N, C-alpha and C positions, 0 to 999 in steps of 0.2 A: 338177444334182443337188446336194442339200444337203451341205455340208462342215462337219465338226465343228472349230471353231476352238479354239485353246488357251484362249481366254477361256471358252468353253462347258465345256471339260473342267475348268477350274478351278472353275467354278460348280457343276458336278455333284459334284466332290470336296467342296466346301464344304457342299453340301446334306447329304452324309453325316454331317457333324458339326454339323448345325443343332440348335437347341434341341429341336425336335420329335424329331429322330432320337435325340439323347442321352436324352431322357426315355423314349423307347420302349425303350431298352436298359437303363435303370436301374429296379430293381436286378437284377443278374444273379448275386448271391450273397447270403448272409445279412447282415442288418443288426443291429448291436449297439445296443440301446437302454439307455443308462446311466441309472440312476434314482438320484436323490440321497437318497431316503428309502425304506426297505424296508417301511414299514407305511402304513396309512391310504389317503387318496386317491391318492397317487403309485403305490402298489402296485396299487390297483384299476385306475387308468388304464393303467399299463404292461401288465398282463395283457390288458385289453380291446383296447388298440391292437395288441398283438402278434397276437392272434387274428384281428382284422378285417383288418389289413394283410397277414397271411400269406394270407388267403383271396383278397384282391384282387391281390396281387403274385406269388403263387406261391413266394415266398422266405421263409425263416425270419426272424422278428424276435425276437431273443434278448434278453430283459430281463437286465440286469446291474446288480444292486443294490450300490451303492458308498456306504454311509453314512459319515459322519464329517465333523468340522470344520464343522458347520452347513451341509452341502451342498457345501462347497468341494472335498472329495475328488473327487466326481463331476464338478463343473464343471471343475476343473483337468485331470482325465483327458481329458475331451472337448476342452478347449481345445488340448491338445497332441497330439491324435490326427490322423492323416492327413486332409487336407481332400478326401475322396473321396465323402462322403455315406453311408459305411457305419458311422459311429459318431455316434450322436445322443444328446442330453441331455434328459431329462425332469426338470424341477425346479420350484421354487416361488419366491416373492418373494425368497428368500435370495440369488439371483443378482444382484438389484438392490440388496440391502441390504449385502452383504459388502464392497463397496469402501469403505463408510463405517464399518463395524463393525470390520474387521480391519486392523491397521496394516500387515501384510505379507501379500500374496496371491501365489500362484504363477502367476496369470493375470490378465488384464484383461477384465472382462465385455464392454466395448464394442469392444475391439480384437480379442479372440481368439475370440469367439462370434458366430455368425450367427443372428439370430432367424428362426424359421420360422412359428410361430403360437401364439396362446393355445389352450389346450385346454378349460379349465373354470374356473369361479369359484365361490366360496362366501363369503357375508358373515360378519362377526363380530357378536356380540351382547354387549351390556353386561349382565352378570348380577350380582346381589348375594345375600348370604345373607339368609334371611327375617328374621333378627334386626336387620338394618339398617333403621332407621326412615325409609326413603325409598321412596315408591311410584312416583316419577317421576324423570327425569333432573334436572329443576330442583330437586327436593327434595334429591337427592344432592349437588348443587353447593352448596346452602345449608348442608347438614350439614357438608360438608368445609370450607367457609369459616368456619363457626362453631367448628370444632374442628380447627385445622391440625395435621397430623401424627398425628392419632389413628386415622384410617381407614387401612387398608392394602389392597393388591391383590396377587394372586398371578399368576404367569406361568410359562411353560415355560422360563424362563432368560434370561440376558442376551442382548439382541438378538432375542428371539423376537417373533412377531407380537403375542402377548399383552402383552408389555411395551411395545412401540411404540404399540399402540392405546391402552393406558392412559396412557402419557406424552403422547400427543396430546390425550387427554381432559383431563389436568391442565393442559397448556399453553393450550388453548383457553379453559379456564374459570378459569385462574389459581388453582389449588388445590394444596395440599400433601397428597399421599397417599403413604404409604410402600410401597416395593416389596419383595415377598418372592418370590425366585426359587425355582423347583422344577426337577427334572430331567424336564421334560415337561409339555405342556399338560394332559393328562388328570390328571396328578398334582396340578396346581394346582387343577383343578375338584374333585377328591376332597378336597383340603385345605379348600376353601371349604365343602364339604358338612359337614365336621367342625368348622367354625367357626374354623379357623385364620386365614383371611383373610376380608375383608369383601366384596371384589368381584373379578371376573375379566373380562377381555375375551376371550371364547371364540369359536372358530370354530364356526359352527352345524354340528352333527353329529348322527348317530343317538344319541350319548351325551347331548348337551345338551338336545335337544328334549323327551325324556321327563321330564327333571328339571324343566324349566320347566312342563310340563303337569301334573305331579304336585304342584307347589308346593314342591318341595325347594329350588329356587332361584327367585329373582324376576328376570325379564327386564325391564329398563327401556327398552331401545331396540335395534332392529336397526341396525347401522352401515352402512347401504346406502341408496340412493336410493328403493327400493321395499320395501313390506312383503313378508314371506315367506308362502308358502302354508302352510308348516308351523307358523307362528306368526302367524296372521292378526290377532290382537288386540294384538300388540306393535307400537307405533308406531316409525317410523324416527327417526333422529337429526335429520333435517330437520324432521319434525313436532314434535320435542321442542325445536326452536329452535337446533340446532347443526348446520347443513347441512355444515360443513367436517369434521365428525367421521365420515368414511367410512373404513372399514377392511375391505378385501376381500382374502381369501386367493385366490391364483390359481396355476394350474399351466400351464406352457408348454413348448414344444419348441425346442431350439437345435441347431445343427450347428457344427463348427469353422469359424472364419472362413476364407474362401478356397474353400469349396465352390461349385461353378459355380451361377450364378443359375438355370439351367434345372432343375437338380436341386432347389434350394430351392423353386422354383415348383411343380414336380411334387409334392414332399412336402406343400407347403401345400394344394394342390388335393385331393390324395388323402386327407390327414388331415382336412381340413375336411368332405369328403364323408362320411367315416366318423363323425366326431364329431357332425355335424348330422343324422344319420339318425334316424328315429323310434325305432329300437331302442336306439341309443346314448343318446339323450336320456332315454329311460325308465330305462335302467340307471343313468345318472349321477344321476338324480333320486332313486333309491333310497338313495343315500348323500349326499343333499343337495347335489349338485354341479349347476351349470347349464352346459350345453354352451356354450362361448363361443370362437369362432374369429375371426381377422382376417388381414389380409395381412402378409407379412414386414415391410413398411415401417411399417404401423400398429403391429405388435407391437414393433418397435424403438423407435418413438416412445413407446409405452406404458411400456416398461421404463425408458427415460430419465426419464420423468415420475415413475415410482415411485422411482427413485434420488434424484431431486432432492427430492421430497416427504419421504421418510423420512430422507434425509440431514440435512435441517434438524432433524427431531425428534431424531435421534441426536446431533447436535451440541449442541442446546439442553439435552438431558438428560445430556450428557457420558457417553455409553455407549461403551465400548470392550471388545472381546473379544480376549483374548490367545490365540494359537494355541500 
């Protein structure tokens, strides 16, 4: 007759706490989705994810919008939350930029946050006011070199993607263009419409595309490896001869460091399934977002590369944001 040995009992107990078993039990209560920005793509993504994950998990996914300090209020909150998988962070490249921009942070991006996956990406586009006598990127570079300090660019403020993209353009082409910061990217675009600034590095959005198509602004290049369906006649920066001028805005999901690997893997698989569904891809495309997911390891490597790339730009441009 078969006898159950202590080893078999131990094995059976361990199986109850296996990755598969834990993933099957998670989540068993509501999940707080902390969102770094209360408007635009983060708001849209948060509501969409909350709806779809609620359908699949049977648990409430509660968006918690915590704006402030360039996304750092939300990041710090999640970094200090219990590492149980019930508090997640939806944020933007600011999580990779902040260590270089802010002299003092209440958290460490790479020590205190665990990457789960990318969610979506959207490229930036270099646009100029129609009065600027440059029809191409090379013509803009020649104009800037011929008149150092005369041209200016607008951005959403110190450390914003608009500033960093324009500073990268300046660095790669060794030109002097003055910075005019505004309190928001949309305000910078509006200022350019009024002729206050000559150029803007703008995230491709439902606001920008109609302006380009109507001729109210001139798009010189999409700052991405491939052309956009919404702007098929606008060349890429690689086609314009500046392949290193790539500026992609992205959105991703993090958990507090220390969350069990099986929960991270479960979230990665479930969110990737949701984001890559035909329905989600179609909805994201309506706001110019491209569904883009990867593994936790790939996402972590991606965030590190973003930190290193933009850290160099921030250092070279001597950009610092005081909290």
